[in-house]
N, C-alpha and C positions, 0 to 999 in steps of 0.2 A: 504494500500500500504506500502510495506517495505521501510524503510529509511536506508541509508548506514551510518554506524559509523565505525570508524577504518580506515584501509588502503584502498585506492582506488583499489589496487590489492587484490581482495577478498581472494586469496590463501595465502596471507602473512599477516594474522592478520585482515582480513576483518570481519565486523559485519553487519548483517542485523537485523533491529528491526521493529516490527509492533505492534501498540497498539491493544489489544483485545477489546471486548465490555465491559469488566469489568474495572472500573477505577483503574489506576496505575498498570495494568497488561499488560505484553508485551511478544510477541512471539519473540524469538531470534534465529538466526542462526549465528554461528561463524566458521571460518576456519583458521587453522594454518598449515604451512608447517612443516613436520617432518624432521628436518635437518640431523639427523643421520640415515636416512633410506638408505638401500643399493641401491635402484633403483632411488632415486632422484625424485620419483613420488608418494610420500605418504603424505597425508594431514589428519589432525585430524578435522573432522566435528562434531560440537556440536550443538544440537538443544534443545530447551525447552521453557516453558512458565513460567515466573516469575512474582509474584505479590508482589510489594513493601510492601503493607499493611499486608502481612502474614509473614514478616521477623521481628524477634524481634528487639527491639530498641538498645540493646547492639551490636548486629551484624551490624545493620545499622551504628551505631557510628564507629565501627571498619572499615567498608568499606569506610566511608567518610574520615576517617583519612588516611587509606591506599591509597586511590585514590586522596587525596587532594581535595575532594568535600566539598562544603558548607554543614554544618549539615542540616539534614532534618528538614524542618519547614513548618508551615501552609502557608507560602507565596511562596513555591516552584512553579515554572512554569513548563509547560509540558516538555521543553527541559531538565530541571534539573532532573525530574523524569525519563526521558529516559536515560540520562547519568548514573544515579544511578542504573537503572536496568541493564545496561551493566556492570557497575563496580561490582555489586553484583554477576552477572554471572561469571565474571572474577575472583573474589575473591574466589569463590568456593561455594557460596550459591547454594544448589541443588534445581533447580526448579522442579515442577511436570512435567511429561512427558519428563523428561530429557533423552537424548540419545547421545552417542558419538560413532563414528566409524572411523576407518582408511580406507580411500578411495584413489583411484588414481584420478588425475585431471578429467579424463573423467567420472569417477563414480560420482564425485561431480556435474559435469555438468548434468549428467542424473538425479541425485537426484533433482536438481533445476527444470529441465524440466518437471519432473513428479509430480509436486505438487506446485510449486511456480512461475512458469513462468509468470503467469498473474498478480502476486502481486509485481513484481519488475519493477522499472522504466526502460524504454527501454535503455537509455544511459548506465546505470550500467549493465544491462543484456548483451548488445552488447559488452561492454568492457571486460566482465568476463566470460560469459556463452555461447555466440554465437558459432556456429559450427567452426568458424575460430580459436577459442581458444583451441580446442581439441588437445591433444598430439597424436603423432604417436608412438606406441610401436611396436618394431620389435625384432625378434630373429635372430641373425646372427650365422649361423652354419659354423664352420671352421674345418680345418684338425688337429687342435692341442688340443684345450680345449673343443671342442664340441660346445655347444650353449651358447650364451651370450645375455641376454635381455637388450635392450637399449631404452631410451626414447628420442624423438626428438620433436621439435616444429612443423615441417612440414615433409611431405613425401619427399620433395625435399632434406631437410637436411639429412634425413635417407639414401637416395640413394647416395647422395654426399659422406657421410662418408663411406658407404659400398664400393663405387667405389675406394676410396682412400686407403682402407686397404685390399680389397678382393684379394684372390689368386685363382688359378684354383681349382675347386671343392667346393668352398664356396657358400653358398646360404643365402638369406635373406627372412624372412617370416613376413608379417604384422600381428601382434597380435591384435592390437586395433587402431582404427582411428576415 
């Protein structure tokens, strides 16, 4: 079962971590919002499996200093290994099967739904990935600039915005919901 590290809002620095069957090896899923995206609906999703025992000692030392972690030692407990795995991932240690991609919020939800839904605690899933968390993406066609793609939290928000700006001949099309 995945455990949440990082922000409770998965889309703003959230981290999911799950131990594998190999000692000191963890599957990690991280998500960060891309603040300078044009549409306000772009997230960097990074996934990979990292094994602490396969990272050289010099790199571990650098990660511990960078993250203000206690130096790796024989008396490390599970929580410390987990935190170190997350810090190594954030530091830039490239795990095997590493993948990153830029996705919309709805694409992140679909990614989780099609491979990880059963491995995430319900409370965290409901707060971040349940269907009520999906964005509504619309295109507004106007008589001036043509079409403009916009992202809203709900269909009601999209329609309210459209109603407040629309003029005769304008239209709205739902792109993703």
